[in-house]
KEDRENBA-610991 format. One line per field, with one value per residue (C-alpha): residue number from 0; residue in three letters; x, y, z. Coordinates in Angstrom, 2 decimals, m for minus. Example, Ala and Ser with C-alpha at 12.3 -4.5 7.8 and 13.67 -1.06 7.14 Angstrom:
2
k <- [0, 1] .
r <- [Ala, Ser] .
px <- [12.30, 13.67] .
py <- [m4.50, m1.06] .
pz <- [7.80, 7.14] .
***
This chain:
576
k <- [0, 1, 2, 3, 4, 5, 6, 7, 8, 9, 10, 11, 12, 13, 14, 15, 16, 17, 18, 19, 20, 21, 22, 23, 24, 25, 26, 27, 28, 29, 30, 31, 32, 33, 34, 35, 36, 37, 38, 39, 40, 41, 42, 43, 44, 45, 46, 47, 48, 49, 50, 51, 52, 53, 54, 55, 56, 57, 58, 59, 60, 61, 62, 63, 64, 65, 66, 67, 68, 69, 70, 71, 72, 73, 74, 75, 76, 77, 78, 79, 80, 81, 82, 83, 84, 85, 86, 87, 88, 89, 90, 91, 92, 93, 94, 95, 96, 97, 98, 99, 100, 101, 102, 103, 104, 105, 106, 107, 108, 109, 110, 111, 112, 113, 114, 115, 116, 117, 118, 119, 120, 121, 122, 123, 124, 125, 126, 127, 128, 129, 130, 131, 132, 133, 134, 135, 136, 137, 138, 139, 140, 141, 142, 143, 144, 145, 146, 147, 148, 149, 150, 151, 152, 153, 154, 155, 156, 157, 158, 159, 160, 161, 162, 163, 164, 165, 166, 167, 168, 169, 170, 171, 172, 173, 174, 175, 176, 177, 178, 179, 180, 181, 182, 183, 184, 185, 186, 187, 188, 189, 190, 191, 192, 193, 194, 195, 196, 197, 198, 199, 200, 201, 202, 203, 204, 205, 206, 207, 208, 209, 210, 211, 212, 213, 214, 215, 216, 217, 218, 219, 220, 221, 222, 223, 224, 225, 226, 227, 228, 229, 230, 231, 232, 233, 234, 235, 236, 237, 238, 239, 240, 241, 242, 243, 244, 245, 246, 247, 248, 249, 250, 251, 252, 253, 254, 255, 256, 257, 258, 259, 260, 261, 262, 263, 264, 265, 266, 267, 268, 269, 270, 271, 272, 273, 274, 275, 276, 277, 278, 279, 280, 281, 282, 283, 284, 285, 286, 287, 288, 289, 290, 291, 292, 293, 294, 295, 296, 297, 298, 299, 300, 301, 302, 303, 304, 305, 306, 307, 308, 309, 310, 311, 312, 313, 314, 315, 316, 317, 318, 319, 320, 321, 322, 323, 324, 325, 326, 327, 328, 329, 330, 331, 332, 333, 334, 335, 336, 337, 338, 339, 340, 341, 342, 343, 344, 345, 346, 347, 348, 349, 350, 351, 352, 353, 354, 355, 356, 357, 358, 359, 360, 361, 362, 363, 364, 365, 366, 367, 368, 369, 370, 371, 372, 373, 374, 375, 376, 377, 378, 379, 380, 381, 382, 383, 384, 385, 386, 387, 388, 389, 390, 391, 392, 393, 394, 395, 396, 397, 398, 399, 400, 401, 402, 403, 404, 405, 406, 407, 408, 409, 410, 411, 412, 413, 414, 415, 416, 417, 418, 419, 420, 421, 422, 423, 424, 425, 426, 427, 428, 429, 430, 431, 432, 433, 434, 435, 436, 437, 438, 439, 440, 441, 442, 443, 444, 445, 446, 447, 448, 449, 450, 451, 452, 453, 454, 455, 456, 457, 458, 459, 460, 461, 462, 463, 464, 465, 466, 467, 468, 469, 470, 471, 472, 473, 474, 475, 476, 477, 478, 479, 480, 481, 482, 483, 484, 485, 486, 487, 488, 489, 490, 491, 492, 493, 494, 495, 496, 497, 498, 499, 500, 501, 502, 503, 504, 505, 506, 507, 508, 509, 510, 511, 512, 513, 514, 515, 516, 517, 518, 519, 520, 521, 522, 523, 524, 525, 526, 527, 528, 529, 530, 531, 532, 533, 534, 535, 536, 537, 538, 539, 540, 541, 542, 543, 544, 545, 546, 547, 548, 549, 550, 551, 552, 553, 554, 555, 556, 557, 558, 559, 560, 561, 562, 563, 564, 565, 566, 567, 568, 569, 570, 571, 572, 573, 574, 575] .
r <- [Met, Pro, Gln, Leu, Pro, Asp, Asp, Leu, Asp, Ala, Val, Ala, Val, Arg, Thr, Trp, Cys, Ser, Leu, Ala, Leu, Glu, Ala, Leu, Gly, Arg, Glu, Arg, Ala, Glu, Ile, Asp, Ala, Ile, Asn, Val, Tyr, Pro, Ile, Ala, Asp, Gly, Asp, Thr, Gly, Thr, Asn, Leu, Tyr, Leu, Thr, Phe, Glu, Ser, Ala, Ala, Ala, Ala, Val, Glu, Ala, Val, Phe, Ala, Ala, His, Glu, Thr, Gly, Thr, Thr, Ala, Pro, Ala, Thr, Ala, Asp, Ala, Val, Arg, Ala, Met, Ala, His, Gly, Ala, Leu, Ile, Gly, Ala, Arg, Gly, Asn, Ser, Gly, Thr, Ile, Leu, Ala, Gln, Leu, Leu, Arg, Gly, Met, Ala, Gly, Val, Leu, Ala, Asp, Gly, Gly, Asp, Ala, Ala, His, Leu, Arg, Leu, Ala, Phe, Thr, Ser, Ala, Ala, Asp, Ala, Ala, Arg, Gln, Ala, Val, Ala, His, Pro, Val, Glu, Gly, Thr, Val, Leu, Thr, Val, Ala, Ala, Glu, Ala, Ala, Glu, Ala, Ala, Arg, Gly, Glu, Asp, Pro, Asp, Leu, Arg, Thr, Val, Val, Thr, Ala, Ala, Tyr, Glu, Gly, Ala, Arg, Ala, Ala, Leu, Val, Arg, Thr, Pro, Glu, Gln, Leu, Ala, Val, Leu, Gly, Arg, Ala, Gly, Val, Val, Asp, Ala, Gly, Gly, Arg, Gly, Leu, Val, Ala, Val, Leu, Gly, Ala, Leu, Val, Glu, Thr, Val, Thr, Gly, Gln, Ala, Pro, Ala, Arg, Gly, Pro, Arg, Thr, Ala, Ser, Gly, Asn, Ala, Ala, Lys, Ala, Pro, Val, Thr, Val, Asp, Gly, Gly, Ser, Val, Val, Gly, Leu, Pro, Val, Gly, Gly, Thr, Pro, Val, Glu, Gly, Val, Thr, Glu, Gly, Gly, Leu, Pro, Ala, Ser, Ala, Pro, Val, Glu, Gly, Pro, Leu, Asp, Cys, Pro, Glu, Asp, Gly, Ser, Ala, Gly, Pro, Ala, Phe, Glu, Val, Ile, Tyr, Leu, Leu, Glu, Ala, Arg, Asp, Glu, Gln, Val, Ala, Arg, Leu, Arg, Thr, Arg, Leu, Asp, Ala, Leu, Gly, Asp, Ser, Leu, Val, Val, Val, Gly, Gly, Asp, Gly, Leu, Trp, His, Val, His, Val, His, Val, Asp, Asp, Ala, Gly, Ala, Ala, Val, Glu, Ala, Gly, Val, Glu, Ala, Gly, Arg, Pro, Tyr, Arg, Ile, Arg, Ile, Thr, His, Phe, Ala, Thr, Glu, Ser, Gly, His, Asp, Val, Arg, Val, Gln, Ala, Glu, Pro, Ala, Gln, Arg, Ala, Val, Val, Val, Val, Val, Pro, Gly, Asp, Gly, Leu, Ala, Gly, Leu, Cys, Thr, Glu, Ala, Gly, Ala, Thr, Thr, Val, Ile, Ala, Arg, Pro, Gly, Glu, Pro, Pro, Ala, Ser, Gly, Glu, Leu, Val, Asp, Ala, Ile, Arg, Arg, Ala, His, Ala, Arg, Glu, Val, Val, Leu, Leu, Pro, Asn, Asp, Ala, Ala, Leu, Arg, His, Thr, Ala, Ala, Ala, Ala, Ala, Glu, Gln, Ala, Arg, Thr, Glu, Gly, Val, Arg, Val, Ala, Leu, Val, Pro, Thr, Arg, Ala, Ala, Val, Gln, Gly, Ile, Ala, Ala, Leu, Ala, Val, His, Glu, Pro, Asp, Arg, Gly, Phe, Asp, Glu, Asp, Val, Val, Ala, Met, Thr, Ala, Ala, Ala, Gly, Ala, Thr, Arg, Tyr, Ala, Glu, Leu, Ala, Val, Ala, Glu, Arg, Gln, Ser, Trp, Thr, Met, Ala, Gly, Ile, Cys, Gln, Ala, Gly, Asp, Ile, Leu, Gly, Leu, Ile, Asp, Gly, Asp, Val, Ala, Val, Ile, Gly, Ser, Asp, Val, Pro, His, Thr, Ala, Arg, Thr, Val, Leu, Asp, Arg, Met, Leu, Ala, Ala, Gly, Gly, Glu, Leu, Val, Thr, Leu, Val, Leu, Gly, Glu, Asp, Val, Pro, Asp, Ala, Leu, Ala, Asp, Ala, Leu, Glu, Glu, His, Val, Arg, Glu, Gly, His, Leu, Ala, Val, Asp, Thr, Val, Val, Tyr, Arg, Gly, Gly, His, Gln, Arg, Ala, Pro, Leu, Leu, Ile, Gly, Val, Glu] .
px <- [142.43, 141.00, 142.51, 141.29, 139.80, 142.28, 138.52, 134.98, 134.26, 131.22, 132.43, 133.41, 129.55, 128.56, 130.14, 129.90, 125.63, 126.50, 128.53, 125.86, 123.06, 124.94, 125.53, 122.25, 120.99, 123.01, 122.02, 118.76, 117.13, 119.21, 118.57, 114.93, 115.03, 116.79, 114.44, 112.61, 112.43, 110.85, 108.00, 109.24, 107.72, 110.54, 111.34, 113.85, 116.77, 113.92, 113.42, 117.22, 117.43, 114.50, 116.03, 119.38, 118.04, 116.23, 119.19, 121.54, 118.94, 119.05, 123.12, 122.66, 120.40, 122.46, 125.72, 123.02, 122.51, 125.98, 126.87, 127.38, 129.98, 133.94, 133.83, 131.84, 129.45, 129.82, 130.57, 127.81, 125.23, 126.29, 125.73, 122.51, 121.09, 121.89, 120.06, 117.14, 116.88, 116.83, 114.33, 111.61, 112.18, 112.74, 111.09, 110.07, 111.26, 114.69, 114.74, 113.97, 116.51, 118.85, 117.78, 118.19, 122.05, 122.54, 121.15, 123.41, 126.28, 125.37, 124.99, 129.28, 130.33, 129.07, 131.87, 134.78, 135.10, 138.58, 139.29, 138.44, 135.21, 134.28, 134.90, 132.24, 130.26, 129.96, 129.34, 126.83, 124.82, 124.32, 123.12, 120.95, 119.39, 119.30, 117.32, 114.82, 113.76, 111.32, 112.26, 115.93, 116.98, 120.23, 120.99, 119.46, 121.03, 121.44, 123.69, 126.30, 125.94, 127.20, 130.06, 131.20, 131.45, 133.36, 135.81, 136.39, 137.64, 140.88, 143.70, 144.65, 144.54, 144.01, 140.48, 141.00, 141.96, 138.90, 136.61, 138.23, 137.99, 134.20, 133.27, 135.51, 133.61, 130.29, 131.00, 132.26, 129.00, 126.65, 128.11, 127.04, 123.35, 121.70, 123.28, 121.99, 118.12, 116.30, 114.47, 117.70, 119.01, 116.47, 116.25, 119.83, 120.00, 121.59, 120.09, 118.99, 118.93, 122.31, 123.95, 122.33, 124.28, 127.23, 126.65, 126.38, 129.61, 131.58, 130.77, 132.62, 135.26, 135.65, 135.22, 137.86, 140.46, 139.25, 138.83, 135.94, 136.16, 136.57, 132.98, 132.21, 132.00, 135.35, 133.68, 132.57, 129.42, 126.43, 125.16, 125.04, 121.76, 120.10, 121.08, 123.48, 123.14, 126.65, 126.99, 130.18, 132.65, 131.16, 129.06, 127.15, 123.37, 120.89, 117.22, 114.83, 111.51, 109.20, 111.03, 113.32, 117.11, 119.34, 122.79, 126.11, 128.23, 128.43, 131.38, 129.52, 128.97, 125.53, 125.05, 125.26, 121.88, 119.65, 115.93, 113.26, 110.81, 107.49, 106.19, 109.56, 108.13, 106.94, 107.63, 110.09, 106.90, 105.68, 102.42, 100.69, 102.26, 99.84, 98.08, 99.21, 102.82, 101.76, 104.18, 104.39, 106.44, 105.38, 105.89, 105.39, 107.78, 110.04, 107.41, 104.36, 106.66, 107.92, 104.15, 103.51, 106.11, 104.33, 100.98, 102.14, 104.08, 101.08, 99.17, 101.80, 105.04, 107.95, 107.84, 110.85, 110.70, 113.41, 114.16, 114.25, 114.25, 110.08, 110.39, 109.94, 109.65, 107.10, 106.96, 105.26, 103.23, 99.33, 96.30, 94.71, 95.70, 93.04, 94.51, 97.89, 97.32, 95.25, 97.92, 100.12, 96.80, 97.17, 100.73, 101.05, 100.65, 101.55, 101.39, 102.64, 100.91, 101.61, 99.14, 99.89, 97.96, 99.60, 96.82, 97.34, 98.03, 99.74, 101.20, 102.85, 102.34, 102.29, 101.25, 97.80, 97.74, 94.26, 94.29, 95.89, 93.60, 93.17, 94.58, 95.40, 96.43, 99.23, 99.44, 101.75, 100.23, 101.12, 98.73, 96.54, 93.24, 94.31, 95.67, 91.90, 90.43, 92.78, 91.97, 87.96, 88.66, 90.28, 94.33, 96.71, 98.62, 102.05, 102.49, 105.19, 105.44, 106.97, 111.14, 110.15, 110.05, 109.39, 112.64, 112.33, 111.60, 108.28, 106.94, 108.08, 106.14, 102.93, 102.92, 102.81, 100.41, 98.21, 98.35, 97.36, 98.70, 98.65, 99.60, 99.09, 102.01, 101.44, 104.15, 102.82, 105.82, 108.86, 111.54, 110.09, 110.47, 113.91, 112.93, 109.29, 111.09, 113.55, 110.44, 108.36, 111.90, 111.70, 107.97, 108.28, 111.08, 108.56, 106.05, 103.76, 103.03, 103.53, 102.54, 104.54, 102.32, 104.56, 102.44, 104.01, 101.82, 98.55, 96.29, 97.63, 97.17, 93.93, 92.81, 94.29, 92.53, 89.56, 89.15, 90.35, 88.84, 90.13, 87.45, 89.04, 92.10, 95.32, 97.05, 94.07, 93.17, 97.24, 96.50, 93.36, 95.30, 98.27, 95.78, 93.83, 97.16, 98.79, 96.00, 95.87, 97.95, 98.69, 100.49, 100.83, 101.48, 104.71, 106.68, 110.01, 112.37, 114.74, 115.53, 116.47, 115.96, 113.20, 111.54, 109.18, 112.08, 113.00, 111.59, 112.10, 111.71, 108.29, 106.69, 104.07, 105.11, 102.75, 104.54, 103.06, 104.21, 106.66, 107.92, 107.56, 105.40, 103.71, 105.34, 102.73, 102.15, 99.43, 98.09, 94.46, 95.89, 98.71, 95.85, 93.71, 96.54, 97.90, 94.00, 93.72, 97.04, 96.45, 92.83, 93.79, 94.87, 90.88, 90.09, 87.02, 87.65, 89.85, 90.66, 91.80, 93.78, 94.06, 96.99, 95.44, 95.95, 94.07, 90.44, 87.69, 86.85, 89.73, 88.00, 84.82, 86.31, 88.32, 85.04, 83.04, 86.38, 86.21, 82.34, 82.31, 85.28, 84.59, 81.13, 81.80, 84.54, 83.70, 85.36, 86.15, 87.78, 89.67, 91.47, 94.91, 95.78, 99.47, 101.17, 104.34, 101.99, 99.00, 97.26, 97.50, 95.83, 94.89, 93.45, 91.67] .
py <- [126.64, 123.26, 119.75, 117.95, 114.02, 110.96, 109.31, 110.06, 110.31, 111.72, 115.26, 115.15, 113.94, 116.72, 119.50, 117.56, 117.59, 121.32, 121.98, 119.98, 122.04, 125.16, 123.67, 122.55, 125.91, 127.75, 126.04, 125.19, 127.52, 126.41, 122.38, 123.25, 124.99, 121.94, 119.22, 117.61, 113.96, 112.12, 115.20, 118.95, 120.24, 122.29, 120.97, 118.38, 120.88, 121.77, 118.11, 117.70, 120.82, 119.78, 116.15, 116.74, 119.65, 116.49, 114.49, 117.67, 117.78, 114.48, 114.57, 118.23, 115.98, 113.72, 116.04, 118.09, 115.00, 114.63, 118.58, 117.93, 115.22, 115.40, 113.45, 113.50, 110.76, 107.59, 108.01, 105.06, 106.99, 110.04, 107.83, 106.19, 109.61, 111.07, 108.10, 108.23, 112.16, 111.74, 109.09, 110.52, 114.15, 112.73, 115.07, 113.54, 110.93, 112.63, 112.96, 109.23, 108.05, 110.51, 109.32, 105.15, 106.33, 108.09, 104.77, 102.99, 104.63, 104.42, 100.93, 100.44, 103.49, 102.55, 99.82, 102.54, 105.64, 104.87, 104.84, 101.43, 101.21, 104.76, 102.23, 100.18, 102.83, 104.35, 100.77, 100.11, 103.37, 102.81, 99.49, 100.25, 102.91, 100.74, 97.97, 100.55, 101.93, 99.71, 100.37, 102.04, 104.17, 105.32, 108.41, 109.81, 110.12, 106.07, 106.21, 109.23, 107.13, 103.77, 105.95, 107.76, 104.19, 102.77, 105.63, 105.27, 101.68, 100.77, 100.32, 103.55, 104.06, 107.92, 108.86, 112.36, 110.60, 108.17, 110.95, 113.36, 110.25, 109.83, 113.27, 113.35, 110.12, 111.98, 114.92, 113.00, 111.11, 113.92, 115.33, 112.03, 112.14, 113.92, 111.27, 108.48, 109.99, 111.26, 113.62, 115.39, 115.45, 117.26, 119.62, 120.61, 119.86, 117.38, 115.30, 117.72, 114.90, 113.93, 117.33, 117.53, 114.49, 116.07, 119.18, 116.76, 114.71, 117.75, 119.25, 115.46, 116.94, 120.09, 118.23, 116.26, 118.44, 121.80, 122.96, 123.32, 121.52, 124.39, 125.73, 126.74, 125.81, 123.88, 124.26, 127.63, 128.81, 129.95, 134.02, 135.19, 136.42, 132.75, 132.46, 129.33, 126.73, 125.82, 122.05, 121.87, 121.96, 120.42, 121.21, 124.80, 123.95, 127.20, 126.59, 125.57, 127.16, 125.70, 125.05, 127.71, 126.00, 125.64, 127.60, 126.53, 123.26, 120.52, 117.83, 114.79, 116.71, 117.95, 120.16, 123.91, 124.55, 121.69, 122.14, 121.36, 118.92, 118.00, 117.74, 117.80, 115.05, 112.64, 109.29, 107.33, 106.06, 109.14, 108.46, 111.02, 110.50, 109.45, 112.42, 111.85, 111.82, 109.67, 109.70, 108.16, 106.82, 103.06, 100.97, 97.39, 94.06, 93.45, 90.72, 93.30, 95.40, 92.97, 92.90, 96.11, 97.06, 94.85, 96.43, 100.02, 98.98, 98.02, 101.21, 103.87, 104.88, 106.44, 103.53, 103.95, 102.05, 103.16, 101.98, 99.29, 97.85, 98.49, 102.10, 102.81, 105.84, 105.43, 107.24, 106.72, 108.40, 107.25, 107.88, 106.29, 108.36, 106.32, 103.02, 103.90, 104.88, 101.63, 99.70, 100.89, 100.13, 97.17, 96.35, 98.31, 101.61, 104.70, 108.03, 111.58, 111.24, 113.34, 114.08, 116.30, 116.72, 117.03, 118.93, 118.39, 121.86, 122.01, 118.88, 119.33, 118.49, 121.24, 121.72, 123.19, 126.75, 127.94, 132.04, 132.03, 132.89, 136.06, 133.87, 130.74, 129.26, 126.20, 124.36, 122.33, 119.21, 115.85, 113.49, 112.19, 113.12, 116.87, 117.12, 115.88, 118.51, 121.39, 120.45, 120.96, 124.17, 125.00, 124.87, 123.32, 120.69, 119.59, 116.45, 116.12, 112.53, 111.06, 112.20, 113.46, 117.28, 119.06, 120.52, 124.07, 122.85, 120.89, 124.02, 126.21, 123.45, 123.73, 127.15, 126.66, 124.01, 126.70, 129.06, 132.27, 135.86, 136.06, 132.75, 132.67, 129.99, 128.40, 125.74, 124.60, 123.37, 125.69, 123.67, 124.59, 128.51, 128.90, 126.61, 128.34, 131.56, 130.58, 128.92, 132.25, 134.44, 131.80, 132.01, 136.17, 136.12, 134.20, 137.44, 135.75, 137.76, 135.45, 136.06, 133.43, 133.34, 131.36, 128.75, 126.31, 123.68, 122.30, 123.37, 126.76, 126.58, 125.02, 128.43, 130.41, 128.45, 128.97, 132.99, 132.93, 134.86, 135.41, 138.19, 140.72, 142.73, 140.09, 142.09, 142.35, 138.38, 137.65, 139.88, 138.06, 134.78, 135.52, 136.69, 133.17, 131.67, 133.71, 133.20, 129.35, 127.53, 124.18, 120.72, 117.42, 113.81, 111.74, 108.66, 109.23, 107.36, 107.38, 108.56, 112.20, 115.14, 117.12, 120.79, 118.42, 116.08, 112.97, 110.94, 107.30, 105.11, 104.60, 107.14, 109.80, 113.46, 116.37, 119.24, 122.30, 124.88, 123.08, 122.39, 119.33, 119.89, 116.79, 112.94, 110.24, 106.72, 106.57, 108.80, 109.34, 110.45, 112.29, 114.07, 115.22, 116.70, 118.92, 119.89, 121.12, 123.01, 124.88, 125.57, 126.83, 130.03, 130.19, 129.18, 128.60, 126.36, 122.81, 121.23, 117.47, 116.16, 111.89, 109.88, 107.23, 104.36, 106.22, 105.11, 107.26, 106.69, 108.87, 111.49, 110.83, 111.15, 113.88, 115.86, 114.52, 116.00, 119.52, 119.37, 118.72, 121.18, 123.95, 124.49, 127.42, 125.61, 123.98, 120.88, 119.88, 116.68, 115.61, 112.55, 113.02, 109.67, 108.59, 111.43, 111.75, 112.16, 110.01, 113.27, 116.91, 119.47, 123.26, 125.85, 128.70] .
pz <- [120.51, 121.89, 121.83, 118.60, 119.85, 119.15, 118.61, 118.86, 122.73, 124.20, 123.75, 120.22, 119.89, 121.14, 119.43, 115.91, 116.98, 117.61, 114.32, 112.34, 113.10, 112.49, 109.06, 108.60, 109.63, 107.42, 103.98, 104.92, 102.65, 99.79, 100.47, 100.63, 97.33, 95.47, 97.04, 94.07, 95.19, 96.16, 96.50, 95.30, 98.47, 99.37, 102.99, 102.96, 104.40, 107.43, 108.23, 108.08, 110.47, 112.76, 113.14, 114.26, 116.22, 118.24, 118.45, 119.20, 122.17, 123.37, 123.55, 125.81, 128.16, 128.35, 129.72, 131.50, 133.78, 134.21, 135.26, 138.94, 137.96, 137.15, 133.77, 131.09, 129.70, 128.21, 124.77, 124.25, 126.29, 124.13, 120.33, 121.91, 122.63, 119.55, 117.45, 120.01, 119.70, 115.73, 115.99, 117.99, 116.46, 112.80, 110.21, 106.46, 104.25, 104.63, 108.50, 108.95, 106.83, 108.49, 111.91, 110.68, 109.52, 113.05, 114.39, 112.56, 113.66, 116.96, 117.13, 116.41, 118.22, 121.22, 121.60, 120.78, 118.60, 117.38, 113.40, 112.87, 114.93, 112.55, 109.41, 110.93, 111.68, 108.40, 106.62, 109.33, 108.67, 104.95, 105.78, 108.06, 105.94, 102.69, 104.68, 105.96, 102.58, 101.02, 97.77, 97.95, 94.64, 93.37, 93.39, 96.03, 100.04, 99.99, 97.61, 98.87, 102.48, 100.39, 99.01, 102.08, 103.67, 100.81, 100.75, 104.22, 104.09, 104.52, 107.50, 108.08, 112.00, 111.68, 112.84, 110.60, 107.72, 108.16, 108.25, 105.64, 102.91, 103.95, 103.64, 100.03, 99.28, 99.82, 97.66, 94.80, 95.04, 95.44, 92.31, 90.41, 91.61, 88.66, 86.44, 88.17, 88.64, 85.91, 87.81, 89.01, 86.19, 84.53, 87.13, 86.97, 90.86, 93.27, 95.65, 98.42, 100.94, 99.95, 99.88, 103.94, 104.53, 103.05, 105.36, 108.05, 107.47, 107.45, 110.45, 111.71, 109.46, 111.42, 115.07, 114.46, 112.38, 113.83, 109.99, 108.34, 104.86, 102.40, 100.77, 97.09, 93.76, 92.37, 88.56, 86.91, 87.59, 85.40, 85.75, 89.02, 88.48, 88.90, 92.75, 91.80, 95.06, 96.20, 97.48, 99.55, 97.61, 94.80, 92.01, 91.45, 89.99, 89.04, 91.14, 88.48, 87.84, 85.01, 82.40, 82.34, 81.40, 84.38, 83.91, 85.45, 84.94, 87.28, 87.79, 87.11, 83.45, 83.32, 80.44, 81.22, 80.23, 81.32, 80.86, 83.46, 81.63, 83.27, 87.04, 88.94, 91.73, 89.22, 90.41, 87.24, 85.83, 85.17, 87.32, 89.87, 93.72, 96.34, 98.30, 101.85, 103.58, 107.15, 109.70, 113.24, 116.20, 116.79, 119.91, 118.54, 118.73, 115.69, 113.87, 113.97, 112.30, 109.44, 108.88, 108.56, 106.04, 104.00, 104.21, 104.08, 100.73, 99.25, 100.76, 99.04, 98.45, 100.14, 102.71, 105.23, 108.95, 111.05, 114.47, 116.62, 120.41, 120.66, 119.15, 115.42, 113.22, 110.15, 107.20, 104.26, 101.01, 100.55, 98.91, 102.03, 105.17, 107.47, 106.10, 107.04, 110.54, 111.16, 110.13, 112.54, 115.33, 114.29, 114.67, 117.99, 119.76, 117.20, 118.68, 116.97, 114.28, 111.43, 108.44, 105.29, 102.47, 98.88, 96.60, 92.81, 91.13, 87.51, 87.69, 90.65, 94.29, 96.74, 99.68, 100.64, 101.36, 102.50, 103.71, 106.91, 109.97, 111.97, 115.32, 116.61, 120.28, 120.01, 123.01, 124.62, 126.35, 128.45, 127.09, 124.29, 126.30, 126.72, 123.40, 122.48, 124.62, 123.34, 119.82, 120.39, 121.81, 118.86, 119.48, 118.00, 119.86, 120.40, 122.87, 124.88, 125.74, 129.55, 128.83, 125.15, 125.58, 122.16, 120.72, 119.37, 115.58, 116.40, 117.90, 115.28, 113.32, 114.72, 115.02, 110.89, 110.86, 112.94, 109.60, 111.52, 111.06, 114.94, 117.28, 121.27, 122.52, 125.54, 126.74, 129.79, 131.13, 133.09, 131.38, 128.18, 128.38, 126.22, 124.04, 123.00, 123.12, 120.60, 118.39, 118.99, 117.78, 114.44, 113.72, 114.21, 111.08, 109.16, 109.71, 112.36, 115.60, 118.54, 122.13, 124.30, 127.72, 129.99, 131.54, 133.60, 133.93, 131.72, 134.35, 133.47, 130.01, 130.44, 132.21, 129.52, 126.78, 128.56, 128.50, 124.84, 122.21, 119.48, 118.03, 120.58, 120.24, 119.95, 123.19, 124.94, 124.27, 125.66, 128.71, 129.38, 129.10, 130.79, 133.44, 133.66, 134.09, 136.90, 139.02, 138.90, 141.43, 140.24, 141.54, 140.68, 142.05, 141.38, 142.30, 144.19, 141.95, 144.75, 148.20, 148.37, 150.20, 149.68, 151.00, 152.53, 154.17, 153.27, 150.24, 149.55, 146.54, 146.07, 148.19, 146.61, 145.95, 146.02, 144.18, 144.83, 142.24, 141.12, 144.76, 147.14, 149.68, 150.89, 151.23, 151.09, 151.12, 148.44, 145.76, 147.30, 150.89, 149.44, 146.65, 149.13, 151.79, 148.65, 147.47, 151.22, 151.22, 148.01, 149.03, 152.64, 150.22, 148.68, 145.49, 143.20, 140.60, 141.53, 138.16, 137.99, 135.46, 135.51, 134.46, 131.96, 134.74, 137.66, 138.10, 137.94, 141.65, 142.50, 140.96, 142.84, 145.79, 145.33, 144.35, 147.12, 149.55, 148.02, 148.41, 151.93, 153.04, 150.50, 149.53, 147.08, 144.95, 141.63, 139.88, 136.80, 135.84, 132.38, 131.20, 130.72, 128.96, 129.07, 130.89, 133.28, 136.24, 137.42, 138.95, 137.63, 140.14, 139.11, 141.68, 140.27] .
***
């Protein structure tokens, strides 16, 4: 039996993330099913899972960086990574609030993980989440978080006592949510976001005690045929459909038969909700964000802005999606912009469901420029920001957005091979036929997309795309961060490195000379087409010079140039 932690150190944080992700994975479908507030779009469980998946991946990255060492990462590094991962990967209203809860905890736990700090962390998390929501509503995850923090108060120095008290407080608060929020009471369900938080806290209990908290109802359920939804150690509620009575009894005293009245997703004043959900990450100063909150609050509802230190996650429901994005542009630099349209149908807000296309391509790209290029070619794109590789959940989400029966997935990064494979497997369980072409660089993805023909057979198309990618050698230029040994010799900090097929082949002092040397080495083995992808700070003059260099030395080779935008490498090179 593993040794139980005396405080919440980095290893415990890692264990907590793993167990929480497992818990949310088990309960995702059930949480989705009881999602009726603020929009009954059935995705709260999925959004919480994807948010925590990003948090867990960030923590794993911290541990991976310490693999060669003899000690574990510092607690501060682990909790900050967890919070940052949740922030950049937050999905939906529930995921955005969860990210702020983790950020609030991280701010305290970075200074210590004992019982006293954990009590403060619970309080900090609840306060931070409430402050992030423009108009807090009781009976939601905010209430559950506040009650968890209140239950954890005291002087007991035992970590297990504090964690267990917080969990029990959250459970009790969750059962009472139908009494506090009318839409939950009408539907006969507890708050979906609150239930997700109970699952996360249950994972924390298991981390520090070594035992998972008991699951199952504490009161009698209704007819089993009604597919009762079991809250962790809490209530049993049925799955509402239309105006069908819901069987079961909650501990909060909800009647055994609670009819569902009217649209489940309507605001409490009965008005129709906004048409769009707008989400984006934002690089901006604090004072700009304060003005952004005011402007977005006037545009719509369900406004949640979380983050700090120059990076923010914005979530809002509006009728004018363009205005919400423009507000972000005025405040700073928005990216990873995601807009979801809600269509009114029979009084319910549901996601638009068109007939699936036969085939689509999902491609991971390193910058906005290539994203635009691939979108024009008909692909669904996922942007991999420097230091922010997409999680498998983000790739699954992109496959769903592609809305096709057959999908070709191009990860364009060797490090994303396992992530892409997991996403493909998940999508297959949802009935989508997915082929993973193991592209290792963006230029290979461009080559594969260039030969894509959706009208031919799926297998034939995949073979052609795979062949095109495999025939493309790739290279990139990078700046050395420190002195180190490479296959080309010893490099110094600031040197320009030319990597061919993933290995350092050239060490230079400037970008133009290094790029020419890399091109000459690649073309020595032959080639018909050179692809250059320029970073946002690279002048067009460099592309002109490299094109001229190719023409002078290789008369039969053509060159194409693309602008990659904000990407990790100043220059990407492909040779076909």
